[in-house]
C-alpha positions in Angstrom: 0.0 0.1 -0.2 1.2 3.7 -0.7 2.0 5.1 2.2 -0.3 8.8 2.8 1.4 11.8 2.2 2.2 14.9 4.4 0.8 17.8 3.0 1.2 21.5 4.1 -0.8 24.6 4.0 -0.6 27.8 4.7 -3.3 30.2 5.5 -3.2 34.1 6.3 -5.6 36.2 8.3 -5.8 39.6 7.6 -5.5 41.4 11.2 -5.7 45.1 9.9 -5.8 48.5 12.3 -5.8 51.8 12.1 -5.7 55.3 13.8 -8.9 57.7 13.2 -8.0 60.8 15.5 -10.7 63.6 16.0 -10.9 67.2 16.2 -11.6 67.2 20.1 -8.5 65.1 20.8 -10.4 61.9 20.9 -9.0 58.6 19.0 -9.9 55.3 18.5 -6.5 53.1 18.1 -5.5 50.0 17.2 -2.3 47.9 16.7 -1.8 46.4 13.4 -0.3 42.8 13.7 1.5 41.3 10.8 -0.9 38.3 9.0 -0.4 35.4 11.3 0.8 32.4 9.6 -0.9 29.1 9.9 0.4 26.1 8.8 -2.0 23.2 8.6 -0.7 19.3 8.2 -2.7 16.3 7.0 -0.8 13.5 9.1 -0.9 9.7 8.3 -4.1 7.9 10.3 -4.1 3.8 11.4 -5.1 1.6 8.9 -9.1 0.6 9.5 -12.1 0.3 7.2 -11.9 4.6 7.2 -8.7 4.0 5.4 -8.6 3.0 1.5 -6.6 0.4 0.0 -5.4 -0.4 -3.4 -6.7 -2.4 -5.9 -4.2 -5.6 -6.9 -4.6 -3.9 -10.7 -3.0 -1.1 -9.2 0.3 -2.6 -7.8 2.6 -1.9 -10.6 1.4 1.7 -10.5 2.0 1.8 -6.9 5.4 0.5 -7.6 5.9 3.1 -10.4 4.6 6.2 -7.9 7.1 4.8 -4.6 10.1 6.5 -5.4 8.7 9.4 -6.5 6.8 9.9 -3.2 10.1 9.1 -1.3 11.6 11.6 -2.9 8.6 14.3 -2.8 8.7 15.0 -6.5 4.9 15.6 -6.5 5.0 17.2 -10.0 6.4 13.8 -11.3 3.6 12.1 -9.6 1.0 14.3 -10.8 2.4 13.7 -14.4 1.9 10.2 -13.7 -1.5 10.2 -12.9 -2.2 12.4 -15.5 -1.5 9.6 -17.7 -4.7 8.0 -15.7 -8.3 8.2 -16.1 -9.7 8.4 -12.3 -13.0 6.9 -13.2 -10.5 3.9 -13.4 -8.9 4.3 -10.1 -9.7 3.0 -7.0 -10.6 5.2 -3.5 -7.0 5.6 -2.7 -5.3 6.4 -5.8 -8.4 8.7 -5.8 -7.1 10.2 -2.4 -3.3 10.2 -3.1 -4.3 12.0 -6.4 -6.3 15.0 -4.9 -2.9 15.1 -1.9 -0.6 15.5 -4.9 -2.5 18.1 -6.0 -2.9 20.1 -2.7 0.9 19.7 -2.5 1.0 21.6 -6.0 -1.6 24.3 -5.0 -4.1 23.0 -7.9 -7.0 23.4 -5.2 -9.8 22.9 -7.7 -8.7 20.1 -9.5 -7.5 18.2 -5.5 -11.2 19.0 -4.8 -12.9 17.3 -8.0 -10.5 14.2 -7.1 -11.0 13.9 -3.5 -15.0 14.0 -3.8 -14.5 11.5 -6.1 -12.6 9.0 -4.0 -15.7 9.9 -1.3 -18.2 8.9 -3.9 -16.5 5.1 -3.4 -16.1 5.6 0.0 -18.1 8.1 2.1 -16.1 7.7 5.4 -12.8 8.1 4.0 -11.1 10.2 6.7 -8.4 11.4 5.5 -9.8 12.3 2.1 -12.6 14.3 4.6 -9.3 15.9 6.3 -8.0 16.6 2.6 -10.8 18.0 1.4 -11.3 20.4 4.5 -8.0 21.8 3.8 -9.1 22.8 0.2 -11.9 24.4 1.6 -9.6 26.7 3.7 -7.4 27.5 1.7 -10.5 28.9 -0.3 -11.9 30.0 2.8 -15.1 28.3 2.5 -15.2 27.5 6.2 -18.7 26.2 6.3 -17.7 23.7 4.4 -14.3 22.9 5.8 -16.1 22.6 9.0 -18.4 19.7 8.0 -15.1 17.9 6.6 -13.5 18.4 10.0 -16.4 17.5 12.2 -17.1 14.4 9.9 -13.0 13.3 10.3 -13.8 13.1 14.2 -16.5 11.4 13.3 -14.7 9.0 12.1 -11.9 8.8 14.6 -9.6 10.9 13.9 -9.3 13.4 16.3 -5.6 14.2 16.8 -4.1 17.6 17.8 -4.1 19.0 14.3 -7.7 18.3 13.5 -8.9 20.0 16.8 -6.4 22.7 15.8 -8.2 23.5 12.1 -11.3 22.8 13.2 -11.1 25.8 16.2 -9.4 27.8 13.5 -12.3 27.6 10.8 -14.5 28.6 14.1 -12.5 31.7 14.7 -13.3 32.1 11.1 -17.0 31.7 11.8 -17.1 34.4 14.8 -17.9 31.0 16.9 -15.5 32.3 19.9 -16.6 29.8 21.9 -16.0 26.9 19.9 -12.8 28.1 18.6 -11.3 28.8 22.3 -12.3 24.8 23.3 -10.7 23.7 19.6 -7.7 25.6 20.8 -7.8 24.5 24.3 -8.0 20.6 23.3 -5.1 20.7 20.7 -2.9 22.4 23.2 -4.1 19.8 25.7 -2.7 17.5 23.2 0.1 19.5 22.2 1.2 21.7 25.1 4.4 23.4 23.4 2.7 24.1 20.3 2.7 27.9 19.9 0.3 28.1 16.7 -2.2 26.3 19.1 -1.1 29.1 21.7 -1.5 31.6 19.0 -4.9 30.7 18.2 -5.7 30.3 21.9 -4.7 33.8 22.1 -7.2 35.2 18.9 -9.9 33.3 20.5 -9.7 34.4 23.4 -9.5 38.7 23.3 -12.1 37.9 20.3 -14.3 36.4 22.8 -13.5 39.4 25.0 -12.0 37.4 27.4 -9.3 39.9 28.2 -8.0 38.7 31.6 -7.0 35.0 30.2 -6.1 36.5 27.1 -3.6 38.2 29.4 -2.8 35.3 31.5 -1.7 33.4 28.2 -0.1 36.1 26.6 2.2 36.7 29.9 3.1 33.4 30.1 4.3 33.5 26.2 6.0 36.4 26.5 8.1 34.5 29.5 8.8 32.1 27.1 9.7 34.3 24.4 10.6 38.1 25.8 12.1 38.7 22.7 9.2 38.2 20.4 8.1 41.4 18.7 4.6 40.5 17.7 3.6 39.4 21.5 4.7 42.7 22.4 2.8 43.9 19.8 -0.3 42.1 20.9 0.3 43.0 24.0 0.0 46.7 23.0 -3.4 45.9 21.0 -4.8 43.8 24.1 -3.9 46.1 26.5 -6.1 48.9 24.2 -8.8 46.5 24.3 -8.6 47.4 28.1 -8.0 50.9 27.8 -4.8 50.6 29.4 -2.9 52.8 27.2 0.2 52.9 29.6 0.6 49.5 29.1 0.1 49.5 25.8 2.6 52.4 24.9 5.2 50.6 26.9 4.0 47.4 25.0 4.5 48.8 21.7 8.4 50.8 22.8 9.1 47.3 23.4 8.0 46.2 19.8 10.0 49.1 18.7 13.2 48.3 20.6 12.9 44.5 19.3 12.4 45.0 15.7 15.3 47.8 16.1 17.3 45.2 16.8 16.2 43.0 14.4 16.7 45.3 11.4 13.1 45.1 11.0 11.0 46.7 9.0 8.4 48.6 11.4 4.9 49.0 10.0 4.2 52.7 9.4 0.5 52.4 11.2 2.3 51.2 14.4 4.7 54.1 14.5 1.6 56.1 14.5 -0.1 54.4 17.1 2.7 54.8 19.7 3.3 58.5 18.3 -0.7 59.1 19.3 -0.4 57.4 22.2 2.2 59.3 23.2 0.6 62.3 22.4 -2.7 61.7 24.6 -0.1 60.4 27.3 1.3 64.2 27.4 4.7 62.7 25.6 4.2 64.8 22.4 8.1 65.0 22.2 8.6 61.5 21.6 5.7 61.5 19.0 7.3 63.9 16.8 10.8 62.2 17.6 8.9 59.4 16.2 7.3 60.4 13.5 10.3 62.6 12.6 12.8 59.3 12.4 10.4 57.1 10.7 9.1 59.3 8.1 10.6 57.5 5.1 8.0 53.9 6.0 5.5 56.6 4.6 6.8 56.6 1.2 5.5 54.2 -1.0 5.0 53.4 -4.8 2.1 54.1 -6.5 -0.2 51.6 -7.2 0.7 51.4 -11.1 4.0 49.2 -11.3 5.3 50.8 -14.3 5.0 54.2 -12.6 8.5 54.8 -10.8 7.2 57.8 -8.9 6.5 57.8 -5.4 3.1 59.1 -3.5 3.5 60.0 0.5 1.3 58.2 2.8 0.2 61.1 5.2 -3.6 60.7 6.5 -2.6 59.4 9.7 -0.2 62.1 10.1 -2.7 64.8 9.3 -4.8 63.5 12.0 -1.9 64.3 14.4 -1.7 67.6 13.1 -4.8 68.3 13.5 -5.2 67.0 16.8 -1.6 69.6 17.9 -3.8 72.6 16.5 -6.4 71.7 18.3 -5.0 71.4 21.4 -2.4 74.2 20.6 0.6 72.4 21.1 2.9 74.6 18.9 6.3 73.5 19.6 5.7 69.9 18.5 3.1 71.2 15.5 6.4 73.3 14.2 8.3 70.3 14.7 6.4 68.1 12.6 5.8 70.2 9.9 9.3 71.1 9.7 10.2 67.8 9.2 7.9 67.0 6.4 8.8 70.2 4.2 11.6 68.1 2.4 8.4 65.5 1.8 6.1 68.3 -0.1 7.1 66.7 -3.6 5.5 63.2 -2.7 2.3 64.8 -1.1 -0.7 65.3 -3.1 -2.3 68.8 -3.6 -5.2 67.7 -0.9 -2.8 67.0 2.2 -0.6 69.7 0.9 -3.4 72.4 1.2 -4.3 70.9 4.7 -0.7 71.2 5.9 -0.6 74.6 4.9 -3.5 75.5 6.8 -1.4 73.9 10.1 1.2 76.5 8.8 -1.4 79.4 8.6 -2.5 78.7 12.5 1.0 78.2 13.6 2.2 81.3 11.6 -0.9 83.5 13.4 -0.2 82.2 17.1 3.5 83.7 16.6 1.5 86.9 15.0 2.9 86.5 11.7 0.1 88.0 9.7 1.6 87.9 6.5 3.1 84.4 6.5 -0.2 82.7 7.6 -1.9 84.9 4.4 1.3 83.7 2.1 0.5 79.4 3.5 -3.4 80.2 2.7 -3.3 81.2 -0.5 -1.0 78.4 -1.4 -3.5 76.3 0.4 -6.0 77.5 -1.6 -4.3 77.1 -5.0 -3.0 73.5 -4.2 -6.9 72.7 -3.5 -9.8 75.0 -4.0 -12.6 73.1 -1.9 -10.3 73.6 1.1 -13.8 75.0 3.3 -11.1 75.3 6.4 -8.7 77.4 4.0 -11.5 79.4 3.0 -12.6 80.3 6.6 -9.5 80.8 8.0 -8.7 83.6 5.0 -12.0 84.8 5.3 -11.5 85.7 9.2 -8.0 86.7 7.9 -9.0 89.5 5.7 -11.7 90.4 8.1 -9.1 90.8 10.7 -7.4 93.2 8.4 -10.2 95.4 7.8 -10.1 94.1 3.9 -13.9 92.8 4.2 -14.5 92.6 0.2 -11.9 90.0 0.2 -13.0 88.3 3.4 -16.7 88.0 1.8 -15.6 86.6 -1.2 -13.9 83.6 0.6 -16.8 83.8 2.5 -19.0 82.9 -0.1 -16.7 80.4 -1.4 -16.8 78.5 1.7 -20.5 78.9 1.8 -20.6 76.8 -1.8 -19.0 73.7 0.3 -22.3 72.5 2.6 -20.2 70.9 5.2 -18.5 74.6 5.7 -21.6 76.3 5.1 -23.2 76.9 8.4 -19.7 78.6 9.6 -19.3 80.6 6.4 -23.2 81.9 7.2 -21.9 82.9 10.6 -18.7 84.5 10.2 -19.9 86.6 7.3 -22.7 87.7 9.6 -20.0 88.9 12.2 -18.4 90.6 9.3 -21.8 92.5 8.7 -22.7 93.3 12.1 -19.0 95.1 12.4 -19.6 96.8 9.7 -23.3 97.8 11.2 -25.3 96.4 7.9 -27.4 95.0 10.3 -30.1 93.5 7.6 -27.2 91.9 5.4 -26.6 90.1 8.9 -29.9 89.3 9.8 -30.2 87.9 6.3 -27.5 85.6 6.7 -28.5 84.5 10.4 -31.4 83.6 8.8 -30.3 80.9 6.8 -28.3 79.3 9.4 -31.5 79.1 10.9 -32.9 77.1 8.0 -29.3 74.9 8.2 -29.6 74.2 12.0 -32.7 75.5 13.7 -31.7 74.2 17.1 -29.3 77.2 17.3 -31.2 79.2 20.2 -28.1 81.8 20.3 -28.3 82.3 16.8 -32.0 82.9 17.6 -30.8 85.1 20.3 -29.0 87.1 18.0 -31.7 87.2 15.1 -34.0 89.0 17.5 -31.8 91.3 18.9 -31.2 92.2 15.0 -34.4 92.7 14.4 -35.0 95.1 17.3 -31.8 97.1 15.9 -33.4 96.9 12.5 -36.6 98.4 13.6 -34.7 101.4 15.8 -33.2 102.4 12.6 -36.2 102.7 10.7 
């Protein structure tokens, strides 16, 4: 009889993250973990009624395959099978054909071969296991689960089967089942890091944070130099609202990656910078961003285009936070560090950064520099409402009312900025004692936002002024 192949399949699952900063200084932060590499094996099983036997007529073909199988020459085995009509083969040969095709990553052909084996022998345990592997690779997890359960029912219940079933249940959002499966796999193979990693994810997904923390701390004791474990510790800390623990964990991961000369994930740099800002150590945040700005350079999607672009949205969010909280010194450092990358930055973000430069210049009392930055911002992106409003207010403060009205009018054409633009122009008209014009503008505000009680009060006051004038 031909010995069953040991076949390995590797799967990846995505664990992404992002940083969403808001103008009120709050943020939702997650850690970006490398996609885990899940490696599953198809092992040999004991002989029995759930294992197929070769027909006597296949013995000569089996002898041809033996040296090829021993050499793990799967391509040659496939070529040998291609000379045969699968309909004339026994369940054992059909099963072997399917395993070889899995090794060659020809999953659709493997599915056909394994299904045909099960047609002849529905309780062929290894065919069920192999078919589950095909479905796992194709992310057809419900089908994979069916065949894994069948394998267990047929008496094939080693750590690999339980670990694979736990993995499938985790993908199907069956947290409790995933936890139980990984725990049983660990019971059979207590030193298997993959089962520990899977159990950790399952516990985190089930929000069993105390159990996940205990498991993770034990894993770190065994592997204190594992940067990914420190990243996971940071992620777990964030889920529990433990910002300082998250910060220290991410710093440890950063240090370990530095020692290993490993490229940092730019999202994790942003996350760490955001945590430092929130904890009051803005200087360290700027240092992190300044030292790693090159990470945000990436090739454009067209592989024939050798130009680069600058991924700046997270940095933009941090600048926005710094402006909102009036952290002018770190803002200046960050904007200075960004200056050499202007040619790699889109016009949209160039416009936004110029607004931040104008805010900084206004803080320093340099209205000329602020005006220059704002004009540059509007030229780069004529739809930047923040730039238009800031420029309008600057013109207002300089008594250049006609220009201010012009920019307020442009901002009113942008839905997200219309209310603020109407209020700004209304204030300008009040300062110019054009109360009727101000009244008209404030009534438009109420049409947009009837809940503005403060505006209703101002309208009443202006009505009185207008009546007294008449």
